[in-house]
C-alpha positions in Angstrom: -24.7 -14.7 -10.7 -23.2 -17.4 -12.8 -19.8 -18.8 -13.9 -18.2 -20.2 -16.9 -15.6 -23.0 -16.9 -12.4 -22.4 -18.9 -9.5 -24.8 -19.3 -6.2 -23.1 -18.7 -2.8 -24.7 -18.2 -4.3 -28.1 -17.6 -6.7 -26.8 -14.9 -10.3 -25.7 -15.0 -10.9 -22.1 -13.9 -14.3 -20.7 -13.2 -14.9 -17.2 -14.5 -17.5 -15.5 -12.4 -20.0 -12.9 -13.6 -19.0 -10.6 -10.7 -15.5 -10.4 -12.2 -13.7 -13.1 -10.2 -11.9 -16.3 -11.0 -12.3 -19.4 -8.9 -9.5 -21.9 -9.0 -11.0 -25.2 -7.6 -7.7 -27.0 -7.5 -6.4 -24.7 -4.7 -9.8 -23.5 -3.4 -8.8 -19.9 -4.2 -10.9 -17.0 -5.3 -9.0 -14.4 -7.3 -10.0 -10.8 -7.9 -8.2 -7.7 -9.1 -8.4 -4.0 -8.5 -10.8 -3.5 -5.7 -9.7 0.1 -5.0 -11.3 0.4 -1.6 -11.6 4.1 -0.6 -11.6 5.5 -4.1 -15.0 7.1 -3.5 -13.6 8.9 -0.4 -10.6 10.2 -2.3 -12.8 11.6 -5.0 -15.1 13.1 -2.4 -12.2 14.9 -0.8 -11.3 16.3 -4.2 -14.8 17.8 -4.4 -16.1 15.4 -7.0 -19.5 13.8 -6.5 -19.5 10.0 -5.8 -22.3 7.5 -5.4 -23.2 6.5 -1.9 -22.6 3.0 -0.6 -19.7 1.9 -2.9 -17.6 0.1 -0.3 -20.7 -1.6 1.2 -21.6 -2.9 -2.3 -18.0 -4.2 -2.8 -18.1 -6.1 0.5 -21.6 -7.5 -0.4 -20.3 -8.8 -3.7 -17.2 -10.4 -2.0 -19.6 -12.1 0.5 -21.5 -13.6 -2.4 -18.3 -15.1 -3.8 -17.2 -16.6 -0.4 -20.6 -18.0 0.3 -20.9 -19.5 -3.2 -17.5 -21.1 -3.5 -16.5 -21.6 0.2 -12.8 -21.1 -0.6 -9.8 -21.3 1.6 -8.2 -18.2 0.2 -9.2 -14.9 -1.4 -6.3 -13.3 -3.3 -6.5 -9.8 -4.6 -4.2 -9.2 -7.6 -3.2 -5.7 -6.6 -4.8 -2.3 -5.9 -6.7 -3.6 -2.8 -6.9 0.0 -1.7 -6.9 3.2 -3.7 -4.9 5.4 -1.4 -3.5 5.5 2.1 -6.5 5.5 4.4 -7.4 8.7 6.2 -8.7 8.9 9.8 -12.2 9.9 8.5 -12.4 6.9 6.1 -15.0 4.3 7.1 -13.9 1.5 4.8 -11.1 0.1 7.1 -13.7 -0.5 9.8 -16.1 -2.0 7.3 -13.2 -4.3 6.2 -12.6 -5.5 9.7 -16.3 -6.1 10.2 -16.4 -8.1 7.0 -13.3 -10.1 7.9 -15.0 -11.0 11.2 -17.7 -12.8 9.2 -15.2 -15.1 7.5 -12.5 -16.2 10.0 -11.7 -19.4 8.0 -10.8 -17.6 4.8 -7.2 -16.3 4.3 -7.2 -12.9 2.6 -4.0 -11.9 0.8 -3.0 -9.2 -1.6 -0.3 -9.1 -4.3 0.7 -5.5 -3.7 -0.2 -3.1 -6.6 0.8 0.4 -7.5 -1.9 1.9 -5.3 -1.1 -0.3 -2.3 1.4 2.0 -0.7 3.5 0.3 2.0 2.8 3.1 4.4 -0.9 2.5 4.1 -0.8 -1.3 4.7 -0.3 -0.9 8.5 -3.4 1.3 8.7 -5.8 -1.6 7.8 -6.6 -4.9 9.5 -3.5 -6.9 10.1 -5.4 -10.1 9.1 -4.8 -9.0 5.5 -1.6 -10.7 4.2 0.7 -9.0 1.7 2.4 -11.0 -1.0 5.3 -10.0 -3.2 4.9 -9.8 -7.0 4.8 -12.2 -8.6 3.4 -14.8 -6.2 4.2 -18.3 -7.6 1.3 -20.8 -7.6 2.3 -23.2 -10.4 1.2 -23.5 -13.2 0.3 -19.8 -12.5 2.0 -16.7 -11.3 -0.2 -14.2 -9.5 0.7 -10.6 -10.3 -0.7 -7.1 -10.5 1.1 -5.9 -13.6 0.4 -8.0 -16.7 4.0 -8.8 -17.3 5.1 -12.2 -18.8 6.8 -14.8 -16.5 9.5 -17.0 -17.9 7.8 -20.3 -17.2 4.4 -19.7 -15.6 1.0 -18.4 -16.9 0.3 -15.0 -15.4 -3.0 -14.1 -13.8 -3.0 -10.3 -13.4 -5.0 -7.1 -13.1 -4.1 -3.4 -13.3 -5.5 -2.6 -16.8 -9.2 -2.9 -15.9 -9.9 -4.4 -19.4 -13.1 -3.4 -21.3 -14.2 -4.3 -24.8 -16.4 -2.4 -27.2 -19.1 -4.2 -29.2 -20.6 -2.1 -32.0 -23.2 -2.2 -34.8 -23.8 0.5 -37.4 -26.2 2.3 -35.0 -25.1 1.5 -31.5 -22.2 0.4 -29.3 -21.7 -0.9 -25.8 -18.6 -1.0 -23.6 -18.3 -3.7 -21.0 -15.7 -5.3 -18.6 -14.1 -8.5 -19.8 -11.7 -11.2 -18.9 -8.8 -11.0 -21.4 -6.9 -14.3 -22.0 -3.7 -14.2 -24.1 -1.2 -16.8 -25.0 0.9 -16.3 -21.8 -1.3 -14.4 -19.4 -4.9 -13.4 -18.5 -6.0 -10.0 -17.2 -9.0 -9.9 -14.9 -11.6 -7.1 -15.0 -11.6 -4.6 -12.1 -13.7 -6.0 -9.3 -14.4 -2.6 -7.6 -17.6 -0.9 -8.6 -16.0 2.5 -9.0 -13.0 1.9 -11.1 -13.4 2.8 -14.8 -11.8 0.7 -17.6 -9.4 0.6 -20.5 -10.6 -0.5 -24.0 -8.4 -3.3 -25.2 -7.6 -4.4 -28.8 -7.5 -8.1 -29.3 -5.0 -10.1 -31.2 -6.1 -13.0 -33.3 -5.4 -15.7 -30.7 -6.8 -13.8 -27.7 -9.9 -15.0 -25.9 -12.3 -12.4 -24.7 -15.1 -13.2 -22.2 -17.8 -10.5 -21.8 -19.4 -10.1 -18.4 -23.1 -9.5 -18.4 -25.4 -9.0 -15.4 -26.1 -12.7 -15.0 -23.9 -14.4 -17.5 -20.5 -14.6 -19.2 -20.2 -15.0 -23.0 -17.0 -15.6 -25.0 -16.8 -13.2 -27.9 -16.0 -15.0 -31.2 -12.8 -14.1 -32.8 
């Protein structure tokens, strides 16, 4: 795991190869689109899903907290994929994971999958924030919608980018920085992605297994 320092709005942000942003000024780790329980929902629909997805997500979150030792973890929407069912194991796994990091505040900017009726079914230590949550010079949001005065850090789109040669192509998650906002890649390991088209002034940061590389314009 590695990170890359990027200047934004007069602050230094660290883009992490796991798909997170660390904001040292406020000791905050930001991720987007965790989609806990998505594998269970697919399983109930009769679709095959890999085993151990939620465990993998919590392991990766632990790496972030143990690397940066933040005060806060903020999820930019879609913390869960659907309202938890009684048979779901991930709410219990979430509580066990929270037990390990009592010093860290975990908060979520509610996304379109974070149904209000489902929030009371998970650990009450998870705080819920209204969109947008203002943390100048940034606004934290799920939907990548412009703010009148603040730079928006958001999720929702699950941005990916295609690199191609004459004979081959690869599609990979990216951080997508625009003039007035940035969109984080989906942090969840079972989420899919949307191929973006860059404008001339956009900055695209490709995530590799152990590195982050800015794609030249």
